[in-house]
C-alpha positions as a Markdown table, in Angstrom:
| # | Residue | x | y | z |
|---|---|---|---|---|
| 1 | Met | -24.6 | 12.1 | 20.6 |
| 2 | Pro | -26.7 | 9.8 | 18.3 |
| 3 | Glu | -26.5 | 6.1 | 18.7 |
| 4 | Ile | -24.4 | 4.3 | 16.1 |
| 5 | Ser | -26.4 | 2.0 | 13.9 |
| 6 | Ala | -25.6 | -1.7 | 13.4 |
| 7 | Asn | -24.7 | -1.0 | 9.7 |
| 8 | Leu | -22.3 | 1.8 | 10.6 |
| 9 | Ser | -20.7 | -0.3 | 13.3 |
| 10 | Leu | -20.3 | -3.2 | 10.9 |
| 11 | Val | -18.5 | -1.0 | 8.3 |
| 12 | Gln | -16.3 | 0.6 | 11.0 |
| 13 | Ser | -15.4 | -2.9 | 12.2 |
| 14 | Leu | -14.2 | -3.8 | 8.6 |
| 15 | Tyr | -11.5 | -1.1 | 8.9 |
| 16 | Thr | -10.4 | -2.4 | 12.3 |
| 17 | Ala | -10.2 | -5.9 | 10.8 |
| 18 | Phe | -8.2 | -4.7 | 7.9 |
| 19 | Ala | -5.8 | -2.9 | 10.3 |
| 20 | Ser | -5.3 | -6.1 | 12.3 |
| 21 | Arg | -5.3 | -8.3 | 9.3 |
| 22 | Asp | -8.1 | -10.4 | 10.7 |
| 23 | Arg | -8.9 | -12.5 | 7.7 |
| 24 | Glu | -11.7 | -14.5 | 9.4 |
| 25 | Arg | -13.4 | -11.3 | 10.6 |
| 26 | Ile | -13.1 | -9.6 | 7.2 |
| 27 | Leu | -14.6 | -12.6 | 5.4 |
| 28 | Ala | -17.5 | -12.7 | 8.0 |
| 29 | Ile | -18.2 | -9.0 | 7.4 |
| 30 | Met | -18.2 | -9.2 | 3.6 |
| 31 | His | -20.9 | -11.2 | 1.9 |
| 32 | Pro | -19.3 | -14.2 | 0.1 |
| 33 | Asp | -20.5 | -12.8 | -3.3 |
| 34 | Ile | -19.7 | -9.1 | -2.5 |
| 35 | Glu | -19.4 | -6.7 | -5.5 |
| 36 | Trp | -16.2 | -4.7 | -5.0 |
| 37 | Ile | -15.8 | -1.8 | -7.4 |
| 38 | Gln | -12.6 | 0.2 | -7.5 |
| 39 | Asn | -11.9 | 3.1 | -9.9 |
| 40 | Glu | -10.2 | 2.2 | -13.2 |
| 41 | Gly | -6.6 | 3.4 | -13.0 |
| 42 | Phe | -6.4 | 2.4 | -9.3 |
| 43 | Pro | -4.4 | -0.8 | -8.6 |
| 44 | Gly | -6.9 | -3.6 | -9.0 |
| 45 | Gly | -9.4 | -1.3 | -10.6 |
| 46 | Gly | -12.7 | -2.6 | -12.0 |
| 47 | Leu | -15.5 | -4.8 | -10.7 |
| 48 | His | -14.6 | -7.8 | -8.6 |
| 49 | Lys | -16.9 | -10.4 | -7.2 |
| 50 | Gly | -16.4 | -12.6 | -4.1 |
| 51 | Ala | -15.0 | -11.8 | -0.7 |
| 52 | Ala | -12.1 | -14.3 | -0.8 |
| 53 | His | -11.1 | -13.0 | -4.3 |
| 54 | Val | -11.2 | -9.4 | -3.2 |
| 55 | Leu | -9.1 | -10.1 | -0.1 |
| 56 | Asp | -6.6 | -12.5 | -1.6 |
| 57 | Asp | -6.1 | -11.1 | -5.1 |
| 58 | Ile | -7.0 | -7.4 | -4.9 |
| 59 | Leu | -6.4 | -6.0 | -1.4 |
| 60 | Ser | -3.2 | -8.2 | -0.8 |
| 61 | Gln | -1.3 | -6.2 | -3.4 |
| 62 | Phe | -1.3 | -3.1 | -1.1 |
| 63 | Arg | 0.6 | -5.0 | 1.6 |
| 64 | Arg | 2.9 | -6.3 | -1.1 |
| 65 | Asp | 3.5 | -3.0 | -3.0 |
| 66 | Trp | 3.3 | -0.3 | -0.3 |
| 67 | Asp | 4.9 | 0.5 | 3.0 |
| 68 | Asn | 2.5 | 1.7 | 5.7 |
| 69 | Trp | -0.5 | 1.5 | 3.4 |
| 70 | Arg | -3.8 | 2.6 | 5.1 |
| 71 | Ala | -7.2 | 4.1 | 4.4 |
| 72 | Arg | -7.6 | 6.6 | 7.2 |
| 73 | Val | -11.3 | 7.5 | 7.6 |
| 74 | Thr | -12.0 | 11.1 | 8.7 |
| 75 | Glu | -15.8 | 11.2 | 8.3 |
| 76 | Trp | -18.6 | 8.7 | 8.5 |
| 77 | His | -22.1 | 9.1 | 7.0 |
| 78 | Asp | -25.0 | 6.8 | 7.9 |
| 79 | Ala | -27.8 | 6.6 | 5.3 |
| 80 | Gly | -29.4 | 3.4 | 6.6 |
| 81 | Asp | -28.4 | 0.5 | 4.3 |
| 82 | Thr | -25.7 | 2.8 | 2.7 |
| 83 | Ile | -22.7 | 3.8 | 4.7 |
| 84 | Ile | -20.2 | 6.3 | 3.4 |
| 85 | Ala | -16.6 | 6.6 | 4.6 |
| 86 | Ile | -14.6 | 9.7 | 3.6 |
| 87 | Gly | -10.9 | 9.8 | 4.2 |
| 88 | Val | -7.3 | 9.6 | 2.9 |
| 89 | Tyr | -5.2 | 6.8 | 1.4 |
| 90 | Glu | -1.7 | 7.0 | 2.7 |
| 91 | Gly | 1.4 | 5.0 | 2.0 |
| 92 | Thr | 4.8 | 4.8 | 0.4 |
| 93 | Asn | 5.2 | 2.9 | -2.8 |
| 94 | Arg | 8.1 | 0.3 | -2.4 |
| 95 | Ala | 9.2 | 0.5 | -6.0 |
| 96 | Thr | 9.4 | 4.3 | -6.3 |
| 97 | Gly | 9.8 | 5.4 | -2.7 |
| 98 | Lys | 7.1 | 8.0 | -3.4 |
| 99 | His | 4.6 | 8.9 | -0.7 |
| 100 | Leu | 0.9 | 9.0 | -1.4 |
| 101 | Ala | -1.9 | 11.0 | 0.2 |
| 102 | Ala | -5.1 | 10.9 | -1.8 |
| 103 | Ala | -8.7 | 11.6 | -0.7 |
| 104 | Phe | -11.3 | 8.9 | -1.1 |
| 105 | Ala | -15.0 | 8.2 | -0.6 |
| 106 | His | -16.1 | 4.6 | 0.0 |
| 107 | Val | -19.7 | 3.7 | -0.4 |
| 108 | Tyr | -20.9 | 0.5 | 1.2 |
| 109 | Thr | -24.2 | -1.3 | 0.8 |
| 110 | Val | -25.2 | -3.5 | 3.8 |
| 111 | Asn | -27.9 | -6.2 | 3.7 |
| 112 | Ser | -28.7 | -8.6 | 6.4 |
| 113 | Gly | -25.6 | -7.9 | 8.5 |
| 114 | Gln | -23.0 | -8.1 | 5.7 |
| 115 | Ile | -21.5 | -5.8 | 3.2 |
| 116 | Val | -22.8 | -6.7 | -0.2 |
| 117 | Arg | -21.3 | -3.9 | -2.3 |
| 118 | Phe | -18.4 | -1.5 | -2.1 |
| 119 | Arg | -17.8 | 1.4 | -4.4 |
| 120 | Gln | -14.6 | 3.5 | -4.4 |
| 121 | Tyr | -14.2 | 7.1 | -5.5 |
| 122 | Thr | -10.7 | 8.6 | -5.6 |
| 123 | Asp | -8.4 | 10.6 | -7.9 |
| 124 | Thr | -6.3 | 8.0 | -9.6 |
| 125 | Ala | -3.8 | 10.6 | -10.8 |
| 126 | Phe | -2.3 | 10.7 | -7.3 |
| 127 | Ile | -1.8 | 6.9 | -7.4 |
| 128 | Arg | -0.3 | 7.0 | -10.9 |
| 129 | Arg | 2.2 | 9.7 | -9.7 |
| 130 | Ala | 3.2 | 7.6 | -6.7 |
| 131 | Ile | 3.8 | 4.4 | -8.8 |
| 132 | Ser | 5.4 | 6.1 | -11.8 |
| 133 | Pro | 9.2 | 5.9 | -11.7 |
| 134 | Ser | 9.8 | 9.3 | -13.2 |
């Protein structure tokens, strides 16, 4: 089995820190000026800059609006400074009671031991259906 690179290990540790809500670890993994890009049509969609902003203003809404929200990674791809996580978003929207299961790809850029850029790819129609009351 191939050895896990430092960049892959770093990105994997971000998901562990998210799951345990380890704010200090998350902020240490993300560069303070990270570019965080989520699909338009996804909650918090668009370009965001700054680790604290991403954590406090963008990602916090998933804890607020969803029960059992998680991004479950099923595949990892190591391309050096680029790490790709493929998986499934899962959760139940609190307002509608609708369950979500939507595939995603997360593309990370790592530089000098920190994540400097995140790009999300997902089908936002699944999200819209889960948050729509009808």
